[in-house]
C-alpha positions in Angstrom: 5.7 -3.4 -3.0 4.8 -2.7 0.5 6.7 0.3 2.4 7.9 -0.5 5.6 8.0 1.3 8.3 11.4 2.3 10.8 10.1 1.6 14.1 13.7 3.9 15.4 11.0 7.2 14.5 8.6 6.1 17.4 9.3 8.4 20.8 6.2 9.8 23.1 5.8 13.2 21.7 5.0 16.3 24.0 1.1 15.4 24.6 -1.9 14.0 22.2 -1.8 16.9 19.8 1.9 16.3 18.7 1.3 12.5 18.3 -1.8 13.1 15.9 0.1 15.0 13.9 3.1 12.8 13.8 0.2 10.1 12.5 -1.3 12.2 10.1 1.6 12.3 8.1 2.5 9.8 7.7 -0.6 8.4 6.1 -0.2 11.2 4.4 3.0 10.2 3.2 1.1 6.1 2.5 -1.5 8.0 0.4 0.5 9.3 -1.8 2.8 6.2 -2.2 -0.7 3.7 -2.6 -1.0 5.9 -5.9 2.4 5.2 -6.9 1.6 1.7 -6.5 2.6 0.4 -3.1 -0.1 -1.7 -1.6 0.4 -1.9 2.7 2.5 -0.3 5.2 4.8 -3.4 7.3 4.4 -3.2 10.7 6.3 -4.6 13.5 4.1 -6.7 16.0 4.0 -4.5 18.6 3.1 -1.2 16.6 0.0 -0.4 18.7 1.6 -0.8 21.6 4.2 1.9 20.5 4.1 5.5 22.8 3.0 8.6 21.0 3.0 10.6 23.9 2.6 9.7 27.2 -0.6 7.8 28.3 -1.4 7.8 24.3 -0.4 5.3 22.7 -1.3 4.3 18.7 -4.1 1.8 19.9 -6.0 4.3 21.6 -4.9 7.0 18.0 -6.8 4.3 17.0 -10.1 4.2 18.9 -10.0 7.9 19.5 -13.4 9.2 18.6 -11.6 13.3 17.5 -9.5 10.9 14.6 -11.0 11.8 11.4 -12.6 7.9 11.1 -11.3 7.2 7.3 -7.9 8.3 8.7 -8.1 5.1 12.1 -10.1 2.8 9.3 -7.1 2.9 6.5 -5.1 1.8 9.5 -7.8 -0.6 10.3 -7.1 -2.3 6.6 -3.6 -0.9 5.4 -1.4 -1.0 7.9 0.0 -3.3 10.6 -1.7 -6.4 9.4 0.0 -9.7 9.4 2.8 -10.8 8.4 4.5 -8.3 10.3 7.8 -7.3 9.3 9.8 -9.7 11.7 7.9 -12.4 9.7 8.6 -11.4 6.4 12.6 -10.7 7.6 12.7 -14.1 8.8 10.9 -15.5 5.9 13.5 -13.5 3.6 16.2 -14.5 5.4 15.3 -18.0 5.3 14.9 -18.0 1.8 18.3 -16.5 0.7 20.0 -19.0 3.6 21.6 -15.9 4.4 21.1 -13.7 8.4 20.9 -10.4 8.2 21.3 -7.6 10.8 20.4 -4.0 11.1 21.9 -1.4 12.3 20.6 2.7 12.4 23.5 4.5 15.0 24.0 1.9 17.3 20.3 0.3 17.0 18.3 -2.1 15.7 16.9 -1.6 12.2 14.3 -4.2 11.5 12.5 -1.7 9.3 15.1 -0.2 7.8 16.2 -3.7 7.0 13.4 -4.9 5.9 13.4 -1.7 2.6 16.3 -3.0 2.0 15.7 -6.8 1.9 12.5 -6.4 -0.3 14.0 -3.5 -2.1 12.1 -1.1 -1.5 11.2 2.5 0.7 11.1 2.9 4.7 8.8 5.8 6.0 9.4 7.2 9.5 7.3 9.4 11.4 8.4 13.1 10.6 9.8 14.0 14.4 13.3 14.5 14.2 16.3 15.8 12.2 17.6 12.8 11.0 14.2 11.5 9.3 13.9 14.4 7.1 15.8 12.6 4.5 14.8 10.1 1.3 17.7 8.4 1.4 19.1 6.6 4.8 22.5 4.6 5.5 22.2 1.7 7.2 24.4 -0.9 8.2 23.6 -4.3 7.0 26.2 -7.7 8.6 24.8 -10.6 6.6 26.0 -14.3 7.9 25.9 -16.9 4.8 25.7 -20.8 5.7 29.0 -21.1 5.7 29.6 -18.9 8.7 31.5 -16.1 6.7 30.5 -12.2 7.7 30.2 -9.8 5.8 30.0 -5.8 6.9 28.6 -3.0 4.6 26.5 0.2 3.7 23.9 0.8 2.3 21.5 4.1 1.4 18.2 2.6 2.0 15.2 4.9 0.3 13.4 6.3 2.7 10.2 8.9 3.2 8.5 11.1 6.3 7.1 13.8 4.1 4.9 13.3 0.9 7.6 15.4 -0.9 10.3 12.7 -0.5 9.2 10.8 -2.4 9.1 12.6 -5.5 12.7 11.5 -5.9 11.4 7.9 -6.0 9.3 8.8 -9.5 11.9 7.3 -11.4 12.8 4.2 -9.8 9.5 3.5 -9.2 8.2 3.6 -12.9 11.4 0.8 -13.7 10.5 -0.9 -11.0 6.7 -1.7 -11.9 8.1 -2.2 -15.8 11.0 -5.0 -13.9 8.2 -6.5 -12.1 6.7 -7.7 -15.0 8.5 -10.7 -16.0 5.8 -12.4 -19.2 3.9 -11.0 -22.0 1.0 -12.7 -20.1 1.1 -10.7 -16.9 1.7 -7.6 -19.1 -1.7 -8.4 -20.8 -3.7 -8.6 -17.6 -1.6 -5.5 -15.9 -2.5 -3.5 -19.4 -5.0 -1.3 -18.7 -2.7 -0.4 -15.2 0.8 0.3 -17.2 -0.6 1.5 -20.6 -3.4 3.6 -19.4 -3.1 5.7 -22.8 -3.2 2.6 -25.3 -6.7 1.8 -27.5 -5.0 -2.2 -28.1 -7.2 -3.8 -30.1 -8.7 -7.9 -30.2 -5.5 -9.0 -32.2 -2.6 -7.7 -30.4 -4.4 -9.6 -26.7 -2.3 -13.1 -28.6 0.2 -11.5 -30.1 1.7 -10.3 -25.8 -0.1 -13.0 -24.0 2.6 -15.1 -26.2 5.5 -13.8 -25.6 7.7 -15.9 -22.8 9.4 -12.5 -21.7 13.1 -13.5 -23.4 11.8 -11.1 -26.8 12.8 -8.1 -28.4 9.6 -7.9 -28.9 8.8 -7.7 -25.4 11.3 -5.8 -23.7 10.3 -3.2 -26.5 6.7 -3.9 -24.6 8.1 -3.8 -21.3 9.6 -0.9 -21.6 6.3 1.2 -22.8 5.7 0.9 -19.6 8.0 3.9 -18.7 6.3 5.8 -19.7 3.3 6.4 -17.7 
């Protein structure tokens, strides 16, 4: 599962140092989230062209020798990589045969929308009070193939500080558990989901042959939530 960057949290800081602090805060959130099982931080295509301060864009931060090299390497390897949020949302809309539009306080909100579509988490710079929340209310408009329009609001899971992720621990455990569809995958991921159990060789056949419908499979999968 990936995180999705909230592009609405981008603004020009009062100087380069403020921009650097925002980036370090964002990476602190990502580092904690990665330990919870999240993979990459997806961004919009223009992420690296956005300004952190006057005359100082994210692309400049990426080449700033005063910035910690490990932080810059992390962005190069785990942040702002193809496919970008725009492509992911378009593909998801095509798969679901829906056209979705997402707005936050009257503004288009593709990052928050992607977090809703993929049942994941959006992350923001910690640079305004409105982002100091673990839930963000999003206005969603969906247009079906039959041109039926539905409008509703949803709370999107969100983080701009590492401590916001603490509220998501139980949800993340349950999400990971439900992402195991059958015994074969459960066995392949046994070290990740069942790290404290010592499983003998005979158990492999018993677990791997479970289709995912048996009561025994659900009991085995339930054990993963105790991690």
